[in-house]
NUPA-446540 format. One record per residue: residue in three letters; x, y negated, z negated of N, C-alpha, C in turn. Coordinates in steps of 0.05 Angstrom, whole numbers, plus 5000, padded with zeros to 4 digits. Layout:
# NUPA-446540
ALAXYZXYZXYZ ...
# end
This chain:
# NUPA-446540
MET487022451149490022371135491322611152 THR494322551154496022751168497422771136 THR497523001133498823191111501923261111 ASP503623291099506123331102506923571118 SER505423731120505323961146505023861166 ASP504023601169502623491205500923681208 THR498523821183495723851197494523701182 THR492123591203490623361199488223511194 ILE487223451163484723481152483323251144 ALA480323261153479223111154478323031123 ILE478322831103477822781082474922661072 PRO473422941065470522871064469822581043 HIS468722421048467922271031465422321019 VAL462822521031461022711013461622750988 MET460422830972462422890942460723210941 ASN460523360963460323640963462323840953 PRO462323970919463824060919464724290928 ALA462824420943463724690962464524580991 GLU464624370996466524361019468224251010 LEU468824110986472124000976472924250965 LEU472224480964472824750964475024840983 GLN472624850997474124921031476324911038 ASP476324531045479124391039481124521022 LEU481024421003483124600986484624830987 VAL482924990989483625360992484425311027 ARG484525191045486025181067489125081068 ILE489224851042491824871040493124951022 ASP496025091036498425321016499625131001 SER499325250973499925070954501325270938 VAL502725490952503325700936506425670919 ASN507625570892509125660881511625680889 PRO513425530895516225610893518025720874 GLY516725700856518125810830516626050825 LEU515426080838514526430840515126550870 VAL515726480894516126570922517626310925 SER520126450933522126260946521426120966 GLY521725910966521025721003518125711003 ALA517425760979514325720991513025410997 ALA511325380999509925141005510024900975 GLY509125010955509824780939507224610940 GLU507324420926503824180922504624040930 SER506323980945506223660972504123650982 GLU502723800999500323791019498723691000 ILE497323860988494923820969495023580952 ALA496923490940496923280924497123080941 SER497623090972497322810988493822850995 TYR492823010994490123071003488823010973 ALA488923070954487623020931488122750927 SER490222630919490922290921489022140936 ALA489522180967487622030989484122120979 TRP484422330970481022360958479822140934 LEU481822150912481022020900480721730903 GLU483321600924482221330919481821340932 SER480321480963477721320970475021360950 HIS474921410931472121400906474121180881 GLY474920970889476220890869477020830854 PHE478621160856481021190830483821050841 THR484921000819488020820822489721050814 VAL491421160836492821380829495621340827 THR497121530817500021560805500721760820 ARG502421750831503922070841506822130821 LEU506722350811509122400791511322670804 GLU513122510813514322700823517322700816 PRO518522810787520922900786523423010802 GLU521723280806522523410829521823380845 PRO523423350868522123290898520923530914 GLY518423480918516923690928515823820914 ARG514523740887513623830864512123640851 PRO509523480865509023320863506623370832 SER505323140820503423150804501322930808 VAL499322920816497222620822495922600790 VAL495822370787493222300763492022030771 GLY489622090776487621880782486521790755 VAL485521440763484221400728483221240742 ALA480221250730477621030737477720880711 ALA478620590705478520500677476120400670 GLY475520490644472420420630474120060624 THR470819960622470919780606472619670582 GLY471919840566473319860535471219950515 GLY471920040501471020090475469720370470 GLY470420520486469320810494471721060491 LYS471321190496472221480482473521550522 SER476621610521477221650545477921920552 LEU477022020572477422350578479322420604 MET481022620593483222720611481922980628 PHE480523030653480223300664483623370681 ASN484023610674486423760679485824000693 GLY487523990720487624310742489324220756 HIS490524580760492524590777493224640802 LEU494324510814494724540848495624750860 ASP498424920833499325100851497125340849 THR497825540876497825830866499226090865 VAL499026280865500526540867501026540897 THR502026750897503026900936500926940946 LEU501226840970499526920991499327271000 ALA502427330992502627561006500327830988 GLY500128031006497828240992495328200999 TYR495227951003492227861004490627961019 ASP487428041013486928251035484727911053 GLY485927991079485127841093487327541094 ASP485127381111487327101112486426811082 ALA488926891075488726761047486726511046 LEU488526371064487126101070485126031088 ASP483626201091481026211108478726201080 PRO477025951074475126011059472426041067 VAL472326401061470326521075467426531057 VAL465726441062462426521055460726661057 LYS460726871039459127071044457527171016 ASP454827251020453227310995453927180973 GLY453826850975452726690955455626660942 ARG458126770952460626750941463326550957 MET464926430954466826360974469726540962 PHE470626650982473026790978475526600991 GLY478626590985481326580987482326440965 ARG485526510973487126460950486826220936 GLY486226200908485725990894483525890893 ALA480725980902478725910902477825940867 PHE479126210849478126200837479326070813 ASP481526120819484326030800486125840812 MET485025520811483625430803482225170824 LYS482425250847481425090863478224900858 ALA476625140851474125090847473624890824 GLY476625000798475724830776476624490790 ILE477924490806479124200813477324120838 ALA476224220854473724110871471624020844 ALA471024170824468524060807469323820783 ILE472123790785472623630761473223300780 MET473923450804473223160826471723000828 VAL469523150835466723130842465922940810 ALA465923110797464623070774465322700761 ALA468522700758470022480757468722240774 ALA469222290798468122160820464822070816 THR463622200805460322130805460621960779 ALA461422080753460421890735462121680738 ALA465021620750466021360755464821130764 ALA462621230787461621100796458620900784 ARG459321010754456920850741458320770722 PRO457020470703457920390684459420530656 HIS462320560653462720760630464020550614 ARG465120540593466420390583469920590571 GLY469220830569472220930569473121020591 ASP476120990595477721160617477021380624 ILE476221440657476321720662478921830683 ILE480421980674483122090687483422320693 VAL483022430722483822610732487022710735 ALA487722940724491023020727490223240736 LEU491923230764492523540781495023540779 VAL495723770774498623820764499724030777 ALA503124100782503624180789505124410778 ASP505624630786507324790770506324990744 GLU503524960753502625120711503025490718 GLU502225510739503225810746506425940736 TYR507925720734510425860728511325700704 ALA512125440703513225320678511925060658 SER509525090676507724780666509824550668 ALA511724480686512924260687511124020691 GLY508424060709506723900713505523740694 THR503423860678503323800653504523640633 GLU506723730628509123600614509523340625 GLU510123320650510823050665508022870659 VAL506123030659503422700659503122640625 LEU504222890605503922760580506122510576 ARG507822510592510522330581509622040594 HIS506722060602505321760616502821690609 PHE501221960604497921910601497022000572 ARG494921890557494421980535491321960546 ALA489922170523486922040524486222150505 ASP483622160494481822270467481022470472 GLY479822610488479522900497480422990521 ALA480423140526480823360551479023590556 ILE478823690581477523800595479024040616 ILE480224240616481624480629480224620642 ALA479624520674477924730682479724990698 GLU479825120682481725410685478125570688 PRO478725810704475425910702475426120676 THR472826020668472526160638470426290645 HIS468126370668466926460675464126410658 GLU463326040656462425890649462325850609 ASP464525950597464426040580466125750574 VAL466125690541466925460530469625590509 VAL472725540521474525650504475725460480 ILE475925540462476225310442479225430431 ALA480525720433483025790424484825970439 HIS487525980442488726250455491126250446 ARG492426500448494926470441497226350449 GLY499626330437501626250449503826480457 PHE505726440457508226710460510726620454 ALA512526750447515326650436517426980457 TRP519126920461520327080485523227100474 PHE524627320458526727310456529227510464 ASP530227600470533127790474534627900449 VAL534428150453535628290426537628440443 THR540128380435543028560452543928750423 ILE543428930433545429140406548229250429 HIS549429260402553029310410553529500403 GLY555129640424556529960421558929920429 THR560630160434563330100437564230210467 ALA565430180480564830300507567030430516 ALA567030760515568730950525568231110544 HIS570131270556569731440570567831660564 GLY564731790581563831960561564832190554 SER567432310554568732500541569832510518 ARG569132160507570532100479567632040463 PRO567332270452565732110429566132060406 ASP569232080395570231960373570931690378 LEU571031560404571831380413569531090417 GLY567431140430565431020440562431110422 VAL561230870421558430740406557430740429 ASP554430870426552530800450550030650442 ALA550830390455548530200448546330290457 ILE545830380472542530440493540530710465 ALA542930850460541831080434541030900423 LYS543030640400542430490379539430320380 ALA539030240410537130100413534030220417 GLY535230540418532130640412532430680385 CYS533430550361532630510340530030310337 PHE531930130344530029930348527729840353 LEU527330010377525130000395523330220376 THR523430350366521930530349520930390328 GLY522930130310522129910297519529750311 LEU520229660338518329510344515729630351 ASP515529870358513429980357510930030327 ASN512730040317512630100282510729730275 LEU512129580285511329300286508929130297 ALA508729280323507029190340503429380334 ALA504729650321501429680297500829580276 LYS502829500265502029260242501029040241 LEU502228910262500228700271497628760279 ALA497528940295494529030310492729100279 ALA493329200261491729260229492228960213 GLY493728790221493428610202491728370208 PRO491428210190489727910191488927810217 LYS486527830220485727680248484627460247 HIS485027300269483726990273480626970279 PRO479226790273477326810286476126950309 THR477326820333476126830362478926990372 LEU481727000363483127120386484527400366 LYS483927430338483927720327487027730318 THR489127870332491827920322493327830352 GLY496027820339498027760349500028030366 ASN500428040382502228220394505028210408 ILE505428470404508728490413509328670430 HIS511128610460512628870474514628850482 ALA516129070490519229020500518029010528 SER518828730544518928700573520928850598 LEU523928830585525628930598527729030584 ILE529129140592531429410578534129370602 ARG536629280595538429260611540729440601 GLY542229620602544229630594546329870609 GLY549429950604550230040615551829970647 GLU553930080647555830070672555330360688 GLU555930600678556430830694555330990681 ILE554031250696553731490679556631630662 SER558831520670560831740658561331540630 SER559531340622561531200600559731060574 TYR560431120561559031060532558030720538 PRO555630640538554930380549555530090520 ALA557229970524557529780508556029560502 GLU553329480518551329360506548529420525 CYS546829350506544229360511542429160505 THR541129090524539828760522536228790525 ILE534928830511531828850514530428540508 SER529528470519527728200524524428310514 LEU524128140496520428160488519227990484 GLU517228030490514927820484513227860465 ARG513027660446510627580426508427420428 ARG506027510435504127350439502827260399 THR502127040395502626900376499726790374 VAL498426790347496126690347496626350325 PRO494326210319495326060296496426080264 GLY499125970266500626020233502326150237 GLU503426260273505226410281506826290298 ASN509126170294511026110316513826300319 ALA515926170331517726380333519526350309 ASP518826220292520926260268520026510255 THR517126480248515726800240516427040248 VAL516626970289517427180301520427280297 GLU521427100290524627160285525427330259 ALA523327210242524127300216522227660220 GLU521327650229520127970241521928150243 LEU522928000266525228140281527828220268 ARG528528050250530928060237530728230210 ALA528428190208527028420195528028790187 ILE527328800215527229090232530829160236 LEU532728860249534728990252536628880225 ASP535528770210538228800182537929020167 HIS535229200174535129380161536629660172 LEU536729600196537629870211540829760221 SER542029560215543929520202545329560172 ALA543829550157544029650127544329900120 THR543130040144542530400148544830550158 ASP546030340179547930490202549530290206 PRO552830410200554530230197555730160230 ASP554230330247555030240276553630080289 PHE550830020273549129810288549529590281 ARG550229460301550729140306548629000327 TYR547828780327546128640346546928290343 THR545228260362545527880369542427900373 LEU541227670369538527550367538827370381 SER537527260405538027030424533326900422 ARG533226700427530826600428529926540459 GLY528426540469527726450500525826170489 LEU524026250514522326010512519526090491 GLU518525800487516225880462514425730472 ARG511825800471510025620473507525580454 GLN506925500453504325460420502425550423 PRO500425680409498125740407495725430414 PHE493325510412491325240423489025340408 ASP488325190390485625200372484324880366 VAL481824940371480424650366477524740348 PRO477224530327473824610313471624620334 ALA470224820335466924720343466324520345 GLU467224360318466224090317467923840327 GLU469823930348470723670365468223600380 PRO468923290377467123200397467023210423 ILE469323280439469023370468468023650466 VAL468123820447466524060449463524020445 GLN463123850433460223780418458523640449 THR459523560462459423380487458223490499 LEU460423630507460323900529458024150528 LEU457824190499455524380497452724280494 ALA452623980488450223910493449423780525 ALA451523820540451323680562449823980575 ALA451324260573450224500582447624540580 LYS446624460549444424490546441924360563 GLU442724050569441923950582441324020610 VAL442824130625443124130659441924380658 SER442524640637442024910650440225040630 GLY439424870600437724960590438325200574 LYS441725230565442325490560444225400536 ASP444825560512446325550492449625680503 LEU451225500510454325700527455725730493 THR456926010506458726220488461125990480 LEU462525980454464325890447466826180441 ARG469426190451470526400447473526380451 GLY475226520444477726470450478326580469 GLU480926530480482126730504485026820498 ALA485827020518487727230503490127020526 PHE490826930542493526750556492926510552 TRP496726410554496326190545496525970575 THR494925650563494725510584495825280574 ASP495225030593496124790589495024680565 ALA493124730558491424650535492724620511 ALA493924730510497024790486498124560490 LEU499224400503500724230509499223920513 MET496223950514496023690505495423740486 LEU494923930474493423850440496023850422 GLU498723930437501923830424501423580426 ALA501023440441500823210448497622950428 GLY496523090416494422970407492822930417 ILE490823040436489323020454488023240452 PRO485423310443484123610436481823650463 GLY482623830462480923930496479624240486 LEU479324230512477624600515477424660546 LEU477124930543477724960577474425140587 PHE473825060605471325070623470325140646 GLY469925280652469825350687468225470699 ILE469625640722467725740739467526020733 ASP464826210745463926480746465026570771 GLY466826740775468526950799470327100785 GLY471727160805473927310800476427440827 GLY477727540810480527670829483527490828 ALA483527320809486127150796487127320800 HIS489527290819492027330830492427640843 ALA489527680851489927970857488327930893 ALA488428170906488128130933485628070948 THR483828030930480827900938481227700906 GLU480227500921478827260900477427140903 TRP474927000891472926930899470726720882 ILE468626640884467826500867465126440881 GLU463626510852460026440854459726160858 LEU458526180886457525880892455825740870 ASP453625810863451425620852453225660816 SER454625800805456625710790458625470790 LEU460025400816460325180828458724930817 ASP456324880830454924710826453524670796 ARG453324850778452924820755455224710740 ILE457724830740459424710727460124390737 THR460824410761460124060769458123940756 SER455824010755454023820745454223810712 ILE454923990696455824050666457923810667 LEU460023800680462223680672461223370678 THR459423340696458723040711457422930681 THR455023030670453922980647455922960626 THR457723110628458623180601461022860603 THR462122800626464022520630461922290627 ILE459822280630458422060631457321990602 ASN456922250583455922180554458122210541 TYR460622280547463322270534463721990534 CYS464221860558465421570564464121350563 LYS461421400555460021220552460020910535 
# end
């Protein structure tokens, strides 16, 4: 197959996840939302589309933004069974700063190294091989493979897929070190702008220092963080947290600053959302306004993503746990995760799921790798899960 960059990469028909992973690592798919002018997902999407088609999947390419495609392969069932959607992201973070050639999948001491090997091209290789293996057998439910763009930045790919496809259950093959993740935190972003009065630095009688006033708010924010840490705990996620991420204010050293804006992030657990966070922030800000006539503020909401939480009794969870026991003889660990993933978007769309993926390390780091024996186990467990869930 000739890809968008005119580089010829053979598409292996043999379903060896390690060989497939090597091909995927060789394709530059850095997210241009993170790195201006980066390759994006076109080439890797073309490769994945051809691979899925060669294994009997009907493939749809979704590309609302040119150069940022997601692909969805469907192996239709005969009817009467549950449908399963796999989800994996095609994009990676930057190649800059990687120790060695980030696009050269080096195999050494039972590991494979390369940018995206851990996060999350090994997961993509595993779900592609597992889905194709299961699809070759009789199955009543649809087997769906969604390989999406833009997870590392804004999750536009999964949002687009969910406008067109649905399923009864989902597996997101993010790296979980072979644990089963059934909950993770959400987040809400806010801007707090403290308003002062601009004046010459020699005229304190005329100026109100917005940066100094912002310090009072930051003290309140620190107190809120401590209160959250000591508060009620979610069974797997513990508590939410809050931190100030950016601060901007002032024009020059010789003037009183008229504004100071603090951008902050609140990580949320189930039961918390942007409304509850806004109430927390306004309680701090309104108290300061009531006690200081010169304290004035504006509070603005930014991006919000919901937490993710499914019960252990969910059929897809129980099916995967049973498959793991059948394949490896082991009982997998159920746990929560601190970071946010596309699993929350899928749950919002009515598709309960879980995260299950590779063992390895180095996500976004100078060296990134996966354990090859883990890749084999993950692929086998996902294959058995698919066969049993979609039977």
